CHARMM internal coordinates of N, CA and C (Angstrom, degrees):
IC EDIT
DIST 1 N 1 CA 1.4251
DIST 1 CA 1 C 1.4798
ANGL 1 N 1 CA 1 C 109.40
DIST 1 C 2 N 1.2810
ANGL 1 CA 1 C 2 N 118.71
DIHE 1 N 1 CA 1 C 2 N 142.58
DIST 2 N 2 CA 1.4422
ANGL 1 C 2 N 2 CA 125.33
DIHE 1 CA 1 C 2 N 2 CA 175.66
DIST 2 CA 2 C 1.5253
ANGL 2 N 2 CA 2 C 107.95
DIHE 1 C 2 N 2 CA 2 C -73.80
DIST 2 C 3 N 1.3735
ANGL 2 CA 2 C 3 N 114.35
DIHE 2 N 2 CA 2 C 3 N 135.46
DIST 3 N 3 CA 1.4166
ANGL 2 C 3 N 3 CA 121.38
DIHE 2 CA 2 C 3 N 3 CA 177.86
DIST 3 CA 3 C 1.5084
ANGL 3 N 3 CA 3 C 109.54
DIHE 2 C 3 N 3 CA 3 C -95.66
DIST 3 C 4 N 1.3805
ANGL 3 CA 3 C 4 N 117.86
DIHE 3 N 3 CA 3 C 4 N 113.08
DIST 4 N 4 CA 1.4440
ANGL 3 C 4 N 4 CA 122.99
DIHE 3 CA 3 C 4 N 4 CA -170.89
DIST 4 CA 4 C 1.6205
ANGL 4 N 4 CA 4 C 110.37
DIHE 3 C 4 N 4 CA 4 C -78.96
DIST 4 C 5 N 1.2897
ANGL 4 CA 4 C 5 N 113.40
DIHE 4 N 4 CA 4 C 5 N -39.52
DIST 5 N 5 CA 1.3864
ANGL 4 C 5 N 5 CA 114.10
DIHE 4 CA 4 C 5 N 5 CA -171.19
DIST 5 CA 5 C 1.6238
ANGL 5 N 5 CA 5 C 107.12
DIHE 4 C 5 N 5 CA 5 C -106.95
DIST 5 C 6 N 1.2727
ANGL 5 CA 5 C 6 N 114.88
DIHE 5 N 5 CA 5 C 6 N 94.17
DIST 6 N 6 CA 1.5199
ANGL 5 C 6 N 6 CA 113.26
DIHE 5 CA 5 C 6 N 6 CA 174.15
DIST 6 CA 6 C 1.5369
ANGL 6 N 6 CA 6 C 111.16
DIHE 5 C 6 N 6 CA 6 C -103.92
DIST 6 C 7 N 1.2648
ANGL 6 CA 6 C 7 N 114.92
DIHE 6 N 6 CA 6 C 7 N 151.64
DIST 7 N 7 CA 1.3639
ANGL 6 C 7 N 7 CA 120.03
DIHE 6 CA 6 C 7 N 7 CA -179.28
DIST 7 CA 7 C 1.5146
ANGL 7 N 7 CA 7 C 112.58
DIHE 6 C 7 N 7 CA 7 C -81.57
DIST 7 C 8 N 1.2939
ANGL 7 CA 7 C 8 N 119.23
DIHE 7 N 7 CA 7 C 8 N 125.82
DIST 8 N 8 CA 1.4898
ANGL 7 C 8 N 8 CA 123.52
DIHE 7 CA 7 C 8 N 8 CA -178.96
DIST 8 CA 8 C 1.5349
ANGL 8 N 8 CA 8 C 107.70
DIHE 7 C 8 N 8 CA 8 C -130.31
DIST 8 C 9 N 1.3685
ANGL 8 CA 8 C 9 N 112.71
DIHE 8 N 8 CA 8 C 9 N 135.28
DIST 9 N 9 CA 1.4448
ANGL 8 C 9 N 9 CA 116.73
DIHE 8 CA 8 C 9 N 9 CA 172.63
DIST 9 CA 9 C 1.5560
ANGL 9 N 9 CA 9 C 108.25
DIHE 8 C 9 N 9 CA 9 C -138.39
DIST 9 C 10 N 1.2703
ANGL 9 CA 9 C 10 N 115.96
DIHE 9 N 9 CA 9 C 10 N 162.14
DIST 10 N 10 CA 1.4620
ANGL 9 C 10 N 10 CA 120.87
DIHE 9 CA 9 C 10 N 10 CA -179.31
DIST 10 CA 10 C 1.4859
ANGL 10 N 10 CA 10 C 112.70
DIHE 9 C 10 N 10 CA 10 C -120.63
DIST 10 C 11 N 1.3524
ANGL 10 CA 10 C 11 N 113.37
DIHE 10 N 10 CA 10 C 11 N 140.03
DIST 11 N 11 CA 1.4896
ANGL 10 C 11 N 11 CA 121.90
DIHE 10 CA 10 C 11 N 11 CA 178.85
DIST 11 CA 11 C 1.5064
ANGL 11 N 11 CA 11 C 108.18
DIHE 10 C 11 N 11 CA 11 C -119.64
DIST 11 C 12 N 1.4568
ANGL 11 CA 11 C 12 N 111.63
DIHE 11 N 11 CA 11 C 12 N 127.81
DIST 12 N 12 CA 1.3651
ANGL 11 C 12 N 12 CA 118.88
DIHE 11 CA 11 C 12 N 12 CA -179.50
DIST 12 CA 12 C 1.5785
ANGL 12 N 12 CA 12 C 108.45
DIHE 11 C 12 N 12 CA 12 C -82.63
DIST 12 C 13 N 1.3363
ANGL 12 CA 12 C 13 N 111.13
DIHE 12 N 12 CA 12 C 13 N 149.79
DIST 13 N 13 CA 1.4330
ANGL 12 C 13 N 13 CA 121.78
DIHE 12 CA 12 C 13 N 13 CA -179.99
DIST 13 CA 13 C 1.5172
ANGL 13 N 13 CA 13 C 105.80
DIHE 12 C 13 N 13 CA 13 C -99.52
DIST 13 C 14 N 1.4112
ANGL 13 CA 13 C 14 N 115.13
DIHE 13 N 13 CA 13 C 14 N 152.18
DIST 14 N 14 CA 1.4991
ANGL 13 C 14 N 14 CA 121.10
DIHE 13 CA 13 C 14 N 14 CA 176.82
DIST 14 CA 14 C 1.5005
ANGL 14 N 14 CA 14 C 108.34
DIHE 13 C 14 N 14 CA 14 C -69.43
DIST 14 C 15 N 1.3016
ANGL 14 CA 14 C 15 N 120.02
DIHE 14 N 14 CA 14 C 15 N -45.89
DIST 15 N 15 CA 1.4437
ANGL 14 C 15 N 15 CA 125.72
DIHE 14 CA 14 C 15 N 15 CA 175.63
DIST 15 CA 15 C 1.4821
ANGL 15 N 15 CA 15 C 108.59
DIHE 14 C 15 N 15 CA 15 C -112.05
DIST 15 C 16 N 1.3262
ANGL 15 CA 15 C 16 N 113.33
DIHE 15 N 15 CA 15 C 16 N 96.44
DIST 16 N 16 CA 1.5228
ANGL 15 C 16 N 16 CA 119.74
DIHE 15 CA 15 C 16 N 16 CA -173.67
DIST 16 CA 16 C 1.5191
ANGL 16 N 16 CA 16 C 111.28
DIHE 15 C 16 N 16 CA 16 C -86.25
DIST 16 C 17 N 1.2517
ANGL 16 CA 16 C 17 N 119.09
DIHE 16 N 16 CA 16 C 17 N -13.11
DIST 17 N 17 CA 1.4543
ANGL 16 C 17 N 17 CA 121.01
DIHE 16 CA 16 C 17 N 17 CA -173.62
DIST 17 CA 17 C 1.5812
ANGL 17 N 17 CA 17 C 112.66
DIHE 16 C 17 N 17 CA 17 C -84.85
DIST 17 C 18 N 1.3591
ANGL 17 CA 17 C 18 N 117.60
DIHE 17 N 17 CA 17 C 18 N -13.73
DIST 18 N 18 CA 1.5169
ANGL 17 C 18 N 18 CA 117.21
DIHE 17 CA 17 C 18 N 18 CA 173.78
DIST 18 CA 18 C 1.4874
ANGL 18 N 18 CA 18 C 108.66
DIHE 17 C 18 N 18 CA 18 C -116.22
DIST 18 C 19 N 1.2941
ANGL 18 CA 18 C 19 N 112.59
DIHE 18 N 18 CA 18 C 19 N 147.58
DIST 19 N 19 CA 1.4521
ANGL 18 C 19 N 19 CA 121.73
DIHE 18 CA 18 C 19 N 19 CA -179.40
DIST 19 CA 19 C 1.5108
ANGL 19 N 19 CA 19 C 108.61
DIHE 18 C 19 N 19 CA 19 C -63.93
DIST 19 C 20 N 1.4044
ANGL 19 CA 19 C 20 N 118.95
DIHE 19 N 19 CA 19 C 20 N 127.19
DIST 20 N 20 CA 1.4632
ANGL 19 C 20 N 20 CA 120.87
DIHE 19 CA 19 C 20 N 20 CA -172.16
DIST 20 CA 20 C 1.4783
ANGL 20 N 20 CA 20 C 111.62
DIHE 19 C 20 N 20 CA 20 C -85.47
DIST 20 C 21 N 1.3817
ANGL 20 CA 20 C 21 N 114.35
DIHE 20 N 20 CA 20 C 21 N 149.38
DIST 21 N 21 CA 1.4171
ANGL 20 C 21 N 21 CA 122.82
DIHE 20 CA 20 C 21 N 21 CA 176.23
DIST 21 CA 21 C 1.5400
ANGL 21 N 21 CA 21 C 105.62
DIHE 20 C 21 N 21 CA 21 C -81.93
DIST 21 C 22 N 1.3811
ANGL 21 CA 21 C 22 N 115.70
DIHE 21 N 21 CA 21 C 22 N 170.70
DIST 22 N 22 CA 1.3857
ANGL 21 C 22 N 22 CA 120.42
DIHE 21 CA 21 C 22 N 22 CA 178.10
DIST 22 CA 22 C 1.6374
ANGL 22 N 22 CA 22 C 110.34
DIHE 21 C 22 N 22 CA 22 C -65.27
DIST 22 C 23 N 1.1807
ANGL 22 CA 22 C 23 N 118.30
DIHE 22 N 22 CA 22 C 23 N -30.70
DIST 23 N 23 CA 1.4999
ANGL 22 C 23 N 23 CA 119.58
DIHE 22 CA 22 C 23 N 23 CA 178.69
DIST 23 CA 23 C 1.5327
ANGL 23 N 23 CA 23 C 106.55
DIHE 22 C 23 N 23 CA 23 C -64.57
DIST 23 C 24 N 1.3042
ANGL 23 CA 23 C 24 N 115.82
DIHE 23 N 23 CA 23 C 24 N -47.43
DIST 24 N 24 CA 1.4806
ANGL 23 C 24 N 24 CA 122.54
DIHE 23 CA 23 C 24 N 24 CA -176.61
DIST 24 CA 24 C 1.4870
ANGL 24 N 24 CA 24 C 108.53
DIHE 23 C 24 N 24 CA 24 C -64.09
DIST 24 C 25 N 1.3103
ANGL 24 CA 24 C 25 N 118.26
DIHE 24 N 24 CA 24 C 25 N -41.15
DIST 25 N 25 CA 1.5027
ANGL 24 C 25 N 25 CA 116.65
DIHE 24 CA 24 C 25 N 25 CA 175.67
DIST 25 CA 25 C 1.5159
ANGL 25 N 25 CA 25 C 113.48
DIHE 24 C 25 N 25 CA 25 C -66.86
DIST 25 C 26 N 1.3468
ANGL 25 CA 25 C 26 N 124.03
DIHE 25 N 25 CA 25 C 26 N -36.85
DIST 26 N 26 CA 1.3927
ANGL 25 C 26 N 26 CA 127.90
DIHE 25 CA 25 C 26 N 26 CA 174.86
DIST 26 CA 26 C 1.5261
ANGL 26 N 26 CA 26 C 109.74
DIHE 25 C 26 N 26 CA 26 C -62.64
DIST 26 C 27 N 1.3147
ANGL 26 CA 26 C 27 N 120.27
DIHE 26 N 26 CA 26 C 27 N -45.99
DIST 27 N 27 CA 1.4242
ANGL 26 C 27 N 27 CA 123.42
DIHE 26 CA 26 C 27 N 27 CA -178.88
DIST 27 CA 27 C 1.4888
ANGL 27 N 27 CA 27 C 113.44
DIHE 26 C 27 N 27 CA 27 C -64.75
DIST 27 C 28 N 1.4343
ANGL 27 CA 27 C 28 N 117.99
DIHE 27 N 27 CA 27 C 28 N -38.31
DIST 28 N 28 CA 1.4495
ANGL 27 C 28 N 28 CA 123.75
DIHE 27 CA 27 C 28 N 28 CA 174.68
DIST 28 CA 28 C 1.5943
ANGL 28 N 28 CA 28 C 110.13
DIHE 27 C 28 N 28 CA 28 C -63.55
DIST 28 C 29 N 1.2544
ANGL 28 CA 28 C 29 N 116.66
DIHE 28 N 28 CA 28 C 29 N -40.73
DIST 29 N 29 CA 1.4530
ANGL 28 C 29 N 29 CA 119.62
DIHE 28 CA 28 C 29 N 29 CA -176.75
DIST 29 CA 29 C 1.5489
ANGL 29 N 29 CA 29 C 107.76
DIHE 28 C 29 N 29 CA 29 C -70.87
DIST 29 C 30 N 1.3626
ANGL 29 CA 29 C 30 N 118.69
DIHE 29 N 29 CA 29 C 30 N -42.80
DIST 30 N 30 CA 1.4793
ANGL 29 C 30 N 30 CA 119.40
DIHE 29 CA 29 C 30 N 30 CA 176.88
DIST 30 CA 30 C 1.5543
ANGL 30 N 30 CA 30 C 110.55
DIHE 29 C 30 N 30 CA 30 C -60.53
DIST 30 C 31 N 1.2489
ANGL 30 CA 30 C 31 N 115.51
DIHE 30 N 30 CA 30 C 31 N -39.36
DIST 31 N 31 CA 1.5039
ANGL 30 C 31 N 31 CA 121.21
DIHE 30 CA 30 C 31 N 31 CA -177.93
DIST 31 CA 31 C 1.5328
ANGL 31 N 31 CA 31 C 105.66
DIHE 30 C 31 N 31 CA 31 C -64.17
DIST 31 C 32 N 1.2958
ANGL 31 CA 31 C 32 N 119.16
DIHE 31 N 31 CA 31 C 32 N -39.70
DIST 32 N 32 CA 1.4677
ANGL 31 C 32 N 32 CA 123.16
DIHE 31 CA 31 C 32 N 32 CA -176.26
DIST 32 CA 32 C 1.5427
ANGL 32 N 32 CA 32 C 106.15
DIHE 31 C 32 N 32 CA 32 C -68.31
DIST 32 C 33 N 1.3706
ANGL 32 CA 32 C 33 N 115.53
DIHE 32 N 32 CA 32 C 33 N -45.63
DIST 33 N 33 CA 1.3520
ANGL 32 C 33 N 33 CA 118.78
DIHE 32 CA 32 C 33 N 33 CA -177.92
DIST 33 CA 33 C 1.5738
ANGL 33 N 33 CA 33 C 114.82
DIHE 32 C 33 N 33 CA 33 C -62.70
DIST 33 C 34 N 1.2493
ANGL 33 CA 33 C 34 N 117.15
DIHE 33 N 33 CA 33 C 34 N -38.96
DIST 34 N 34 CA 1.4688
ANGL 33 C 34 N 34 CA 123.60
DIHE 33 CA 33 C 34 N 34 CA 174.46
DIST 34 CA 34 C 1.5417
ANGL 34 N 34 CA 34 C 109.57
DIHE 33 C 34 N 34 CA 34 C -63.33
DIST 34 C 35 N 1.2588
ANGL 34 CA 34 C 35 N 119.11
DIHE 34 N 34 CA 34 C 35 N -46.60
DIST 35 N 35 CA 1.4935
ANGL 34 C 35 N 35 CA 120.06
DIHE 34 CA 34 C 35 N 35 CA 179.49
DIST 35 CA 35 C 1.5132
ANGL 35 N 35 CA 35 C 113.39
DIHE 34 C 35 N 35 CA 35 C -65.21
DIST 35 C 36 N 1.2994
ANGL 35 CA 35 C 36 N 117.11
DIHE 35 N 35 CA 35 C 36 N -36.65
DIST 36 N 36 CA 1.4683
ANGL 35 C 36 N 36 CA 117.81
DIHE 35 CA 35 C 36 N 36 CA 177.23
DIST 36 CA 36 C 1.4736
ANGL 36 N 36 CA 36 C 117.10
DIHE 35 C 36 N 36 CA 36 C -91.76
DIST 36 C 37 N 1.3270
ANGL 36 CA 36 C 37 N 114.86
DIHE 36 N 36 CA 36 C 37 N 4.78
DIST 37 N 37 CA 1.5001
ANGL 36 C 37 N 37 CA 121.96
DIHE 36 CA 36 C 37 N 37 CA 175.09
DIST 37 CA 37 C 1.5302
ANGL 37 N 37 CA 37 C 111.75
DIHE 36 C 37 N 37 CA 37 C 61.91
DIST 37 C 38 N 1.2647
ANGL 37 CA 37 C 38 N 117.37
DIHE 37 N 37 CA 37 C 38 N 36.62
DIST 38 N 38 CA 1.5257
ANGL 37 C 38 N 38 CA 118.55
DIHE 37 CA 37 C 38 N 38 CA 179.39
DIST 38 CA 38 C 1.5499
ANGL 38 N 38 CA 38 C 104.92
DIHE 37 C 38 N 38 CA 38 C -116.52
DIST 38 C 39 N 1.3715
ANGL 38 CA 38 C 39 N 106.89
DIHE 38 N 38 CA 38 C 39 N 155.15
DIST 39 N 39 CA 1.4768
ANGL 38 C 39 N 39 CA 118.69
DIHE 38 CA 38 C 39 N 39 CA -173.94
DIST 39 CA 39 C 1.4636
ANGL 39 N 39 CA 39 C 108.84
DIHE 38 C 39 N 39 CA 39 C -84.54
DIST 39 C 40 N 1.3208
ANGL 39 CA 39 C 40 N 121.60
DIHE 39 N 39 CA 39 C 40 N 131.66
DIST 40 N 40 CA 1.4117
ANGL 39 C 40 N 40 CA 126.09
DIHE 39 CA 39 C 40 N 40 CA -173.52
DIST 40 CA 40 C 1.5707
ANGL 40 N 40 CA 40 C 110.83
DIHE 39 C 40 N 40 CA 40 C -131.09
DIST 40 C 41 N 1.2927
ANGL 40 CA 40 C 41 N 116.52
DIHE 40 N 40 CA 40 C 41 N 129.44
DIST 41 N 41 CA 1.4697
ANGL 40 C 41 N 41 CA 119.95
DIHE 40 CA 40 C 41 N 41 CA -178.75
DIST 41 CA 41 C 1.5405
ANGL 41 N 41 CA 41 C 104.19
DIHE 40 C 41 N 41 CA 41 C -135.14
DIST 41 C 42 N 1.3796
ANGL 41 CA 41 C 42 N 117.41
DIHE 41 N 41 CA 41 C 42 N 129.67
DIST 42 N 42 CA 1.4216
ANGL 41 C 42 N 42 CA 119.56
DIHE 41 CA 41 C 42 N 42 CA -174.24
DIST 42 CA 42 C 1.5643
ANGL 42 N 42 CA 42 C 105.56
DIHE 41 C 42 N 42 CA 42 C -92.48
DIST 42 C 43 N 1.2756
ANGL 42 CA 42 C 43 N 116.98
DIHE 42 N 42 CA 42 C 43 N 141.25
DIST 43 N 43 CA 1.4061
ANGL 42 C 43 N 43 CA 121.34
DIHE 42 CA 42 C 43 N 43 CA 175.54
DIST 43 CA 43 C 1.5962
ANGL 43 N 43 CA 43 C 112.46
DIHE 42 C 43 N 43 CA 43 C -100.98
DIST 43 C 44 N 1.3400
ANGL 43 CA 43 C 44 N 110.02
DIHE 43 N 43 CA 43 C 44 N -39.36
DIST 44 N 44 CA 1.5224
ANGL 43 C 44 N 44 CA 118.99
DIHE 43 CA 43 C 44 N 44 CA 177.82
DIST 44 CA 44 C 1.5443
ANGL 44 N 44 CA 44 C 108.70
DIHE 43 C 44 N 44 CA 44 C -138.53
DIST 44 C 45 N 1.3309
ANGL 44 CA 44 C 45 N 114.41
DIHE 44 N 44 CA 44 C 45 N 128.54
DIST 45 N 45 CA 1.5062
ANGL 44 C 45 N 45 CA 114.49
DIHE 44 CA 44 C 45 N 45 CA -178.61
DIST 45 CA 45 C 1.6110
ANGL 45 N 45 CA 45 C 104.28
DIHE 44 C 45 N 45 CA 45 C -106.90
DIST 45 C 46 N 1.2829
ANGL 45 CA 45 C 46 N 114.88
DIHE 45 N 45 CA 45 C 46 N 13.54
DIST 46 N 46 CA 1.5353
ANGL 45 C 46 N 46 CA 119.44
DIHE 45 CA 45 C 46 N 46 CA 171.67
DIST 46 CA 46 C 1.4477
ANGL 46 N 46 CA 46 C 106.44
DIHE 45 C 46 N 46 CA 46 C -103.87
DIST 46 C 47 N 1.4290
ANGL 46 CA 46 C 47 N 116.21
DIHE 46 N 46 CA 46 C 47 N 165.24
DIST 47 N 47 CA 1.3640
ANGL 46 C 47 N 47 CA 120.45
DIHE 46 CA 46 C 47 N 47 CA -177.92
DIST 47 CA 47 C 1.5720
ANGL 47 N 47 CA 47 C 111.64
DIHE 46 C 47 N 47 CA 47 C -75.16
DIST 47 C 48 N 1.3384
ANGL 47 CA 47 C 48 N 116.69
DIHE 47 N 47 CA 47 C 48 N 126.63
DIST 48 N 48 CA 1.4575
ANGL 47 C 48 N 48 CA 130.88
DIHE 47 CA 47 C 48 N 48 CA 8.50
DIST 48 CA 48 C 1.6030
ANGL 48 N 48 CA 48 C 108.34
DIHE 47 C 48 N 48 CA 48 C -85.60
DIST 48 C 49 N 1.2717
ANGL 48 CA 48 C 49 N 111.85
DIHE 48 N 48 CA 48 C 49 N 138.54
DIST 49 N 49 CA 1.4735
ANGL 48 C 49 N 49 CA 115.40
DIHE 48 CA 48 C 49 N 49 CA -179.30
DIST 49 CA 49 C 1.5199
ANGL 49 N 49 CA 49 C 105.86
DIHE 48 C 49 N 49 CA 49 C -70.48
DIST 49 C 50 N 1.2589
ANGL 49 CA 49 C 50 N 122.33
DIHE 49 N 49 CA 49 C 50 N 128.22
DIST 50 N 50 CA 1.4340
ANGL 49 C 50 N 50 CA 127.28
DIHE 49 CA 49 C 50 N 50 CA 173.39
DIST 50 CA 50 C 1.4870
ANGL 50 N 50 CA 50 C 113.88
DIHE 49 C 50 N 50 CA 50 C -121.77
DIST 50 C 51 N 1.2573
ANGL 50 CA 50 C 51 N 118.46
DIHE 50 N 50 CA 50 C 51 N 144.17
DIST 51 N 51 CA 1.4683
ANGL 50 C 51 N 51 CA 122.06
DIHE 50 CA 50 C 51 N 51 CA 177.43
DIST 51 CA 51 C 1.5064
ANGL 51 N 51 CA 51 C 114.87
DIHE 50 C 51 N 51 CA 51 C -155.66
DIST 51 C 52 N 1.3668
ANGL 51 CA 51 C 52 N 117.48
DIHE 51 N 51 CA 51 C 52 N 160.42
DIST 52 N 52 CA 1.4839
ANGL 51 C 52 N 52 CA 119.87
DIHE 51 CA 51 C 52 N 52 CA 174.43
DIST 52 CA 52 C 1.4658
ANGL 52 N 52 CA 52 C 105.21
DIHE 51 C 52 N 52 CA 52 C -97.46
DIST 52 C 53 N 1.3461
ANGL 52 CA 52 C 53 N 115.40
DIHE 52 N 52 CA 52 C 53 N 139.49
DIST 53 N 53 CA 1.3969
ANGL 52 C 53 N 53 CA 126.87
DIHE 52 CA 52 C 53 N 53 CA 172.67
DIST 53 CA 53 C 1.5078
ANGL 53 N 53 CA 53 C 107.47
DIHE 52 C 53 N 53 CA 53 C -125.28
DIST 53 C 54 N 1.3035
ANGL 53 CA 53 C 54 N 117.69
DIHE 53 N 53 CA 53 C 54 N 110.40
DIST 54 N 54 CA 1.4858
ANGL 53 C 54 N 54 CA 120.86
DIHE 53 CA 53 C 54 N 54 CA -173.56
DIST 54 CA 54 C 1.4618
ANGL 54 N 54 CA 54 C 113.96
DIHE 53 C 54 N 54 CA 54 C 42.45
DIST 54 C 55 N 1.3832
ANGL 54 CA 54 C 55 N 113.40
DIHE 54 N 54 CA 54 C 55 N 56.21
DIST 55 N 55 CA 1.4986
ANGL 54 C 55 N 55 CA 121.47
DIHE 54 CA 54 C 55 N 55 CA 171.59
DIST 55 CA 55 C 1.5318
ANGL 55 N 55 CA 55 C 112.10
DIHE 54 C 55 N 55 CA 55 C 68.81
DIST 55 C 56 N 1.3859
ANGL 55 CA 55 C 56 N 120.75
DIHE 55 N 55 CA 55 C 56 N 20.86
DIST 56 N 56 CA 1.4304
ANGL 55 C 56 N 56 CA 121.28
DIHE 55 CA 55 C 56 N 56 CA 174.55
DIST 56 CA 56 C 1.5753
ANGL 56 N 56 CA 56 C 107.37
DIHE 55 C 56 N 56 CA 56 C -128.14
DIST 56 C 57 N 1.2599
ANGL 56 CA 56 C 57 N 116.52
DIHE 56 N 56 CA 56 C 57 N 134.35
DIST 57 N 57 CA 1.4852
ANGL 56 C 57 N 57 CA 122.93
DIHE 56 CA 56 C 57 N 57 CA -179.37
DIST 57 CA 57 C 1.4598
ANGL 57 N 57 CA 57 C 112.16
DIHE 56 C 57 N 57 CA 57 C -75.73
DIST 57 C 58 N 1.3108
ANGL 57 CA 57 C 58 N 122.21
DIHE 57 N 57 CA 57 C 58 N 129.51
DIST 58 N 58 CA 1.3710
ANGL 57 C 58 N 58 CA 126.63
DIHE 57 CA 57 C 58 N 58 CA 176.59
DIST 58 CA 58 C 1.6418
ANGL 58 N 58 CA 58 C 110.77
DIHE 57 C 58 N 58 CA 58 C -126.54
DIST 58 C 59 N 1.2639
ANGL 58 CA 58 C 59 N 114.86
DIHE 58 N 58 CA 58 C 59 N 152.38
DIST 59 N 59 CA 1.5038
ANGL 58 C 59 N 59 CA 121.94
DIHE 58 CA 58 C 59 N 59 CA 173.93
DIST 59 CA 59 C 1.4870
ANGL 59 N 59 CA 59 C 106.79
DIHE 58 C 59 N 59 CA 59 C -122.63
DIST 59 C 60 N 1.3524
ANGL 59 CA 59 C 60 N 112.18
DIHE 59 N 59 CA 59 C 60 N 134.27
DIST 60 N 60 CA 1.5181
ANGL 59 C 60 N 60 CA 120.34
DIHE 59 CA 59 C 60 N 60 CA 177.68
DIST 60 CA 60 C 1.4875
ANGL 60 N 60 CA 60 C 110.54
DIHE 59 C 60 N 60 CA 60 C -97.21
DIST 60 C 61 N 1.2905
ANGL 60 CA 60 C 61 N 113.05
DIHE 60 N 60 CA 60 C 61 N 131.16
DIST 61 N 61 CA 1.5244
ANGL 60 C 61 N 61 CA 124.37
DIHE 60 CA 60 C 61 N 61 CA 176.25
DIST 61 CA 61 C 1.5308
ANGL 61 N 61 CA 61 C 108.17
DIHE 60 C 61 N 61 CA 61 C -125.45
DIST 61 C 62 N 1.3994
ANGL 61 CA 61 C 62 N 111.25
DIHE 61 N 61 CA 61 C 62 N 143.17
DIST 62 N 62 CA 1.5036
ANGL 61 C 62 N 62 CA 115.22
DIHE 61 CA 61 C 62 N 62 CA 174.14
DIST 62 CA 62 C 1.5209
ANGL 62 N 62 CA 62 C 110.90
DIHE 61 C 62 N 62 CA 62 C -95.51
DIST 62 C 63 N 1.3603
ANGL 62 CA 62 C 63 N 117.59
DIHE 62 N 62 CA 62 C 63 N 127.56
DIST 63 N 63 CA 1.3476
ANGL 62 C 63 N 63 CA 122.56
DIHE 62 CA 62 C 63 N 63 CA 173.42
DIST 63 CA 63 C 1.5400
ANGL 63 N 63 CA 63 C 111.95
DIHE 62 C 63 N 63 CA 63 C -128.59
DIST 63 C 64 N 1.2622
ANGL 63 CA 63 C 64 N 115.88
DIHE 63 N 63 CA 63 C 64 N 166.39
DIST 64 N 64 CA 1.5323
ANGL 63 C 64 N 64 CA 125.82
DIHE 63 CA 63 C 64 N 64 CA 176.90
DIST 64 CA 64 C 1.5061
ANGL 64 N 64 CA 64 C 108.05
DIHE 63 C 64 N 64 CA 64 C -88.39
DIST 64 C 65 N 1.3266
ANGL 64 CA 64 C 65 N 112.35
DIHE 64 N 64 CA 64 C 65 N 131.04
DIST 65 N 65 CA 1.4469
ANGL 64 C 65 N 65 CA 121.27
DIHE 64 CA 64 C 65 N 65 CA 177.83
DIST 65 CA 65 C 1.4395
ANGL 65 N 65 CA 65 C 111.13
DIHE 64 C 65 N 65 CA 65 C -153.81
DIST 65 C 66 N 1.3120
ANGL 65 CA 65 C 66 N 119.52
DIHE 65 N 65 CA 65 C 66 N 133.19
DIST 66 N 66 CA 1.4678
ANGL 65 C 66 N 66 CA 127.52
DIHE 65 CA 65 C 66 N 66 CA 177.16
DIST 66 CA 66 C 1.4703
ANGL 66 N 66 CA 66 C 111.57
DIHE 65 C 66 N 66 CA 66 C 50.53
DIST 66 C 67 N 1.3510
ANGL 66 CA 66 C 67 N 121.77
DIHE 66 N 66 CA 66 C 67 N 42.41
DIST 67 N 67 CA 1.4292
ANGL 66 C 67 N 67 CA 125.54
DIHE 66 CA 66 C 67 N 67 CA 177.42
DIST 67 CA 67 C 1.5237
ANGL 67 N 67 CA 67 C 117.28
DIHE 66 C 67 N 67 CA 67 C 80.69
DIST 67 C 68 N 1.3302
ANGL 67 CA 67 C 68 N 115.88
DIHE 67 N 67 CA 67 C 68 N 10.28
DIST 68 N 68 CA 1.4215
ANGL 67 C 68 N 68 CA 118.74
DIHE 67 CA 67 C 68 N 68 CA -178.19
DIST 68 CA 68 C 1.5775
ANGL 68 N 68 CA 68 C 108.03
DIHE 67 C 68 N 68 CA 68 C -152.98
DIST 68 C 69 N 1.3180
ANGL 68 CA 68 C 69 N 115.53
DIHE 68 N 68 CA 68 C 69 N -175.82
DIST 69 N 69 CA 1.4833
ANGL 68 C 69 N 69 CA 124.35
DIHE 68 CA 68 C 69 N 69 CA 178.58
DIST 69 CA 69 C 1.4814
ANGL 69 N 69 CA 69 C 110.24
DIHE 68 C 69 N 69 CA 69 C -90.35
DIST 69 C 70 N 1.3467
ANGL 69 CA 69 C 70 N 115.11
DIHE 69 N 69 CA 69 C 70 N 146.27
DIST 70 N 70 CA 1.4515
ANGL 69 C 70 N 70 CA 118.55
DIHE 69 CA 69 C 70 N 70 CA 175.45
DIST 70 CA 70 C 1.5641
ANGL 70 N 70 CA 70 C 104.76
DIHE 69 C 70 N 70 CA 70 C -143.39
DIST 70 C 71 N 1.3151
ANGL 70 CA 70 C 71 N 115.23
DIHE 70 N 70 CA 70 C 71 N 160.70
DIST 71 N 71 CA 1.5028
ANGL 70 C 71 N 71 CA 119.99
DIHE 70 CA 70 C 71 N 71 CA 178.91
DIST 71 CA 71 C 1.4536
ANGL 71 N 71 CA 71 C 106.41
DIHE 70 C 71 N 71 CA 71 C -99.19
DIST 71 C 72 N 1.3570
ANGL 71 CA 71 C 72 N 115.06
DIHE 71 N 71 CA 71 C 72 N 128.94
DIST 72 N 72 CA 1.4594
ANGL 71 C 72 N 72 CA 121.34
DIHE 71 CA 71 C 72 N 72 CA 175.52
DIST 72 CA 72 C 1.5600
ANGL 72 N 72 CA 72 C 109.03
DIHE 71 C 72 N 72 CA 72 C -111.77
DIST 72 C 73 N 1.2636
ANGL 72 CA 72 C 73 N 116.24
DIHE 72 N 72 CA 72 C 73 N 113.99
DIST 73 N 73 CA 1.4583
ANGL 72 C 73 N 73 CA 123.06
DIHE 72 CA 72 C 73 N 73 CA -176.41
DIST 73 CA 73 C 1.5188
ANGL 73 N 73 CA 73 C 107.63
DIHE 72 C 73 N 73 CA 73 C -97.96
DIST 73 C 74 N 1.3576
ANGL 73 CA 73 C 74 N 116.46
DIHE 73 N 73 CA 73 C 74 N 119.25
DIST 74 N 74 CA 1.5088
ANGL 73 C 74 N 74 CA 120.33
DIHE 73 CA 73 C 74 N 74 CA 178.86
DIST 74 CA 74 C 1.4672
ANGL 74 N 74 CA 74 C 109.28
DIHE 73 C 74 N 74 CA 74 C -117.49
DIST 74 C 75 N 1.3802
ANGL 74 CA 74 C 75 N 114.32
DIHE 74 N 74 CA 74 C 75 N 140.27
DIST 75 N 75 CA 1.4125
ANGL 74 C 75 N 75 CA 124.81
DIHE 74 CA 74 C 75 N 75 CA 178.80
DIST 75 CA 75 C 1.5429
ANGL 75 N 75 CA 75 C 109.40
DIHE 74 C 75 N 75 CA 75 C -74.36
DIST 75 C 76 N 1.3892
ANGL 75 CA 75 C 76 N 116.02
DIHE 75 N 75 CA 75 C 76 N 134.26
DIST 76 N 76 CA 1.3683
ANGL 75 C 76 N 76 CA 118.33
DIHE 75 CA 75 C 76 N 76 CA -179.20
DIST 76 CA 76 C 1.5064
ANGL 76 N 76 CA 76 C 112.38
DIHE 75 C 76 N 76 CA 76 C -96.17
END
COOR INIT
IC SEED 1 N 1 CA 1 C
IC BUILD
């Protein structure tokens, strides 16, 4: 069955004008997890970057927003 309400959150990049590498994506997500005091565990550090955040699986996508790139994390 299709899941209608998925949790989505955005993570800002330090350098949003250049397309981020997978290492930059992982570092930004770790920084977000530390600041929000949530437990984060990476499943895959290759594209697509997938990780568990408080026992929920998320996938990170790069999107354009406000004239630069931003990380969009979508619950699977």
